[in-house]
N, C-alpha and C positions, 0 to 999 in steps of 0.2 A: 698797747699790746693788752689786748683781752685773752682770759683764758678758758679754756669750753669748760663744763662743767664736766665732773668724773659722771660717767651712766654706770649703773648697775650692770651686772653681768650674767647674762640670763641664760638658762643651763636649753638646748632646743629639747622638745618635747618629741615624744615618738612620729605625733602627726605632723608637725613642721620638718622631720628628716623625710618621713614617704612624701609628704608633698614634695620636696625640692629631690628627692631623689626619685621620684615616677616615670621620669622620661627613659631610664636606664630601667626599668622595672618593665617599662613597655616593650623596650628594646629586648630585653632578658626574653619576655613571654615570646615575643615574635619567633626569637631565633630558638626557639625551642619547640615551637608548633611546627616551623619548617624544617628543622631536624628531625621528630617525630614523623611527618606526613614522608619527609625522605627517603626513611627507614622501613613506612610500610611500603610505598613504592617500591622500595626494592626490594622485598620481602614479596609482591605478589608478584614481580617480574622475573625474579631469580636471580641469582648472585653471580653468573654467570654475563650476563650483558640482555641484549636485547634479542637478539639472534644464534642465542647460546643452546648448545646441544642439552643444558642441564635447566634451561626456563619454561617453567608450566604456563607460562602466560600465555596471554592470544599472540605475541608477537616474538615467540621461543619458536625452538624447534626440537622441542622434547618429544614428541610424538614421531618426528622423523626419524631423530636416531631410536625409540625403541622398535620402529615396524624396521627399521636395518640390522636390528641384533634380535628381532625375531626372525629374520629371513638367514643367520647365520653369519653377520656381517661383522668383522669387529673392528668398533670405531675408537679410535685412539685421536682422545686432542691435544693439540698443539698450541703453543702460542707465539714461540718462535721459528724462524728461518732454519737454525742449524737443526733445531729438535725438526722440523719437517722434512727437510732434504734426507737428514739421515733416517729417516723411517721409512720405508718400503710401502708398496701397497697404490691405488688409486686416490690420489690428492684431491679435496676439496678446502678451495682458497673462498672466503668470504673476502669478496672487494671492496664490499659496497663505501666503506670509509676512506676508500682509496690512498692509500697510508706505504705502499710496496715499491722498493724504489724498481729503476732498471737491471741494479745489481742483483735486488733478492730473486727478483724475476730468472735471473738466469741460475742460480744456484737451486732453485725449486724446482726445474725443468733439466736439472743435469741429472743424466740416469733414470725417469719416470717415462712410464708408458701410457700412463692415463690420468688426464686431468680434468676437474671440472671446477669452472671460477663461477661465481654467483656475482651477479653485479659487476661485470669486467668497468675497470674505469678506462681511460685513454692510453694510459702508462700502460694494464694489460692486455688490451688488442693489440700495441704493437708488440711487446712480445709474444703473442701468438698468434694472433692472427690479423694483420696489419689493415687486410682489405674490410672489414667490419666496421661498418658506424652503427654510433647511437640514432636510435631513429624516435626518441619522445614515449606520451603516452599512447598506448593503444585504443582503436574505438572500436566496442563490442564490450560482449560479458561471457562469450564462450568461444572458442575456436578451433577446429579442426586439427587434425595431423597436417595435411596439407603439406608431406614428405613421406619418401617411400624407408625413410630410418625406423628399422627393426622394433626399437624403445617407443618411438615414437604412434608407433600404426598400432602397438600392444593397447596404449593409453586411449586413443582413437580421438580425444579433444582436452584440453584446458580452460578453465578460470580466469577468466582477466580482471575479478573484482579486488581493487584496492592497488590493482598493478600500475605503475607510473611510467616502465622504465619497457623498453626495446628496442631490436637491434637490427638493422639491412645488412645484406651480403647479395655481390652478384656472383661471386668465386665460390664461396662456401653453400654445405648444405644447409639450407635455413627451414624450420618445423613450424607450425602452429602459427601460419602468418595469417595478418590479417588482409582486406580487400586491396590497404596501400601499401604492404609486403611488410608491415611490422611484424617480428618474427622472436619470439618468445626463446627458440632457443636454435644456435645456429655450432654446429661441429664442423671440424678440420684437421687438419696435421702439420704441426711443424717439425721439422727435425727428429722424421719419426715418432714423435708425441702427440696421442691422441686429444684432441682438445675439442672438450663441449662447454658452451657458452650458453649459460641462463643468465637472460637481462634481469630479472626481479625475482629476488629471493621471498618478496611476498604472496604467493602463488604455496611456499613448502614453510609457510608460517602452519604455527599452531590452529587458528583460526581458519585458516584457507586452504591446510591439505587434503580434506578430505570434500571439495568441491571438484566437480569434474573427476578428469584424469591426472591432479594434481599429484597425490602419490603415486600414482603409478608411474610417471617420469621423474620421480624423483626417485622411486626404487630402481628403476631401469640405468638412470644416468649414477648412480651412486653402489648399487648392488651388483654390479660387472666384478667385482673382486672380491675375496673373502676376509680383506682388509683395506680400512678405509683412514685416512688422514684427513682429519679434522683443523683446516688450520685459519684463527682469526687472531693473528697479528695484534699483540699487546704493546701498551703505549711506550713500555720501556725498549721493547724490542724493533719498535719505530725511532725513537731516537737512536738505539745505536746501530742500525744500519743505513740511516739516513736517509728515511722517507719520508712519506709525507711532504705536505707542502709549505712554505714558510712565506711567513706577512710579507717578504720583501716580492716571492713568486707569484701571489694572489695581487699586488699592487699592479696595478696600472701604471706606465710609465710616465704619463703628464701626470702624476698625483707629486713625485716629490718638486719638480721646478715651480708650480702650484705653491706648495709649502714655502717653499724661497722665496717665492712673490709674498707671499702675506706676512712672515715675517720682515721683510723689507720694509712693506707699508708700515708695517706698525711700527716699528726706529724711526720712521719718516716720520708720521703722525707725531709722536712722541714727541720728536725733538722740532718739530713746526709749533705745537700746541703746546708744550710744557713751559714750565715757568722756573726758573731759579732762585729759591727761596733766599732770602739775605744772611744774615749772623743771626746765632739764637742772640736773643734776650734775654737779660739776667736779672730776674726781676728778687728782691728782700719778700721772703713768707715768713710769718701768717700777714695778708692784708687785710687791715681791718677796715671796715666799711662803718661808719655812723648809723645809728640805729635811723637817724631823722632824715639823712638822706635816701634812705630806701622806703620810708614811709611815704617821702616826697616823691619821689620818683615812680611808686604805684599809684597817687591821688593824682600825677600829670597824667600815667597812663587809663587811668577810668574815665577822668577828663576827656581825655582826647579821644576815648573811644564810645561816651557818654553814656557809661556805663553806671547807674545810680546806682541801681536796686543792686548792683555788687559793693560797691563803695559804700550804700548803707549796710549791709550782711556783714562786712566787713566789720563797720561798728558795732554791730550787735554780738556778731561772738566773741570780740575784744571785750563788752561791756559782760555780759553774760559769763565769761573766765573769770571776771574780778568780783561779781558779786557770788559766785555760787560761795567761796570760804566764808564772806559776811553774812549769806543765808545757812552757813552750818549744813552745807553739801559739799558733794564731791566734786572735783575740776571737771569730772566725767555723767557729771546729771544732764537728764535731759532739755530741753525746754520749757515741755511742759511742769517740770520739779522746778526750776526756777522762777516760772511766772506765778503759780501755785506759792509759792514759799514767800516771793516779793510783794505778791499781790495781800498774803497773811501780814507782815512784819509791817508793811507801809500804810496798810488802810486803803490805800485805792482799788476801785474796782476793777477784777478779773478781765474787761475785756478790754480798758485802756491802756494795763501790764504788758495783755497779749496784743495789741496795737504798736505800742514802744516795741516791742521785744520780737517780732515776728511778722504779723498780717500788711502790715503800715507802709504802702509803696509809694516811691517819690515819684513826683509826676516832672518833676524839676528842682532846677539848682535851690531854691526855695522849700520846698518841701525835703530836700534833702539836708540843708540847715539845720530847717524845725525838727527830723527826727535825729539827730547830731544832739539837740539842745534838749528833747525830752530823756533823751539817753543818760546825759549827765545830767539831767535833775532827776533823774526815777535813783540811777547809781549815787547820786549824794543821799538820796531820802534813807536807801538801804542802808549804805555808810552809817547815818545820821540815827536810825534805828537800830544798826545792832551794834555799835560801838558808843557808849556815853562820852558826851564831852566832843563829839564831831561837830565840822562847823555846818552852818544853817544851810539847806538843800540849795533855798533860793542865791545864795551866796555863791553855789559853783557854777548857776546857768551864767553865761558872757552876754555882758549886753551889748547885740548885734544891730543898734536904733544908727541911723548918722546924728552927729555932734546937735544939730538944731533940730531934732525931734523929741532929746531928750527936757526934760519938764522939771525944777526941782520936786518934791513932794509935802 
């Protein structure tokens, strides 16, 4: 059994530690950059959200709230259904995220006289004006009032810049309609509650509220009472009131059978193509491999692939490593240093030593044998010159002639 030589413990340097940890360092830098970028974006858009009344960004509604307050309207911002239902006045519901349940709509409309809904989804339409339908993106840039509603006639027109939603109704009053009938404002009555539906809140953001008659429409819809309840439902209130759509609601009916079918197909493929492993084989460790076996195995690989140059390089590397100590050089000395020292010590021409140790390339098996003999002779000459009493260099070169070619001297 062979015993491995003990190795000296080396303390990792700072550079090596940094190289090992460079992945985590880069990951930490990316996380920090993303966090800082997110903080900058949040600070630019305001802490209250996209269409929040305290957001001064282009998509915010701070300008609308300021104008309402200048007109003497008290604006109370709420985030829960309970607070909104308990606060009197005109109720503004931002339903763009579609998270309000049917039960919550019942509570919000109870005891109310006027409700304004921004971006109503199907649930909001069913709770207020069921005959109204979504009509998609409108065409055009500016649309006239096209109805007799006083607030629409005062505004005169609306800008459709950035607007992607519209409404369509045959029974309710529709204003600011395009030629195809896509309206931006629909009004009607449900159980004594006056309902105003504004199709897209984009027209009332800080970026677009000053265009055409957008500001007049917002003031006419939200400034009718002296008290406005601005309701944007928080995620916690959505969970508490069971609002929003779950993953199961959004998943088509065919997805579940398809997933089950794929799982069954995977199991069938595993049983079909799987291979049962036999019992574990217990082998005594460590396994000792003789050095001669590894040398012969590598030689066979070189011979099979006709890699004569690789074989010659392997012989040269071994010879250089063995000659370096006899030449007074470290094992890490370069080939040029070994060539110069060997030529100086043996008295041979430097070009000859360079050819043996570096440049000579074997063109066939005979050339490879010749290079091997030259390396053996050079190594023996170095040892004879460096170590007094060493064997004659010529005796270290094996005689590879056939028996019938040998002649007595």
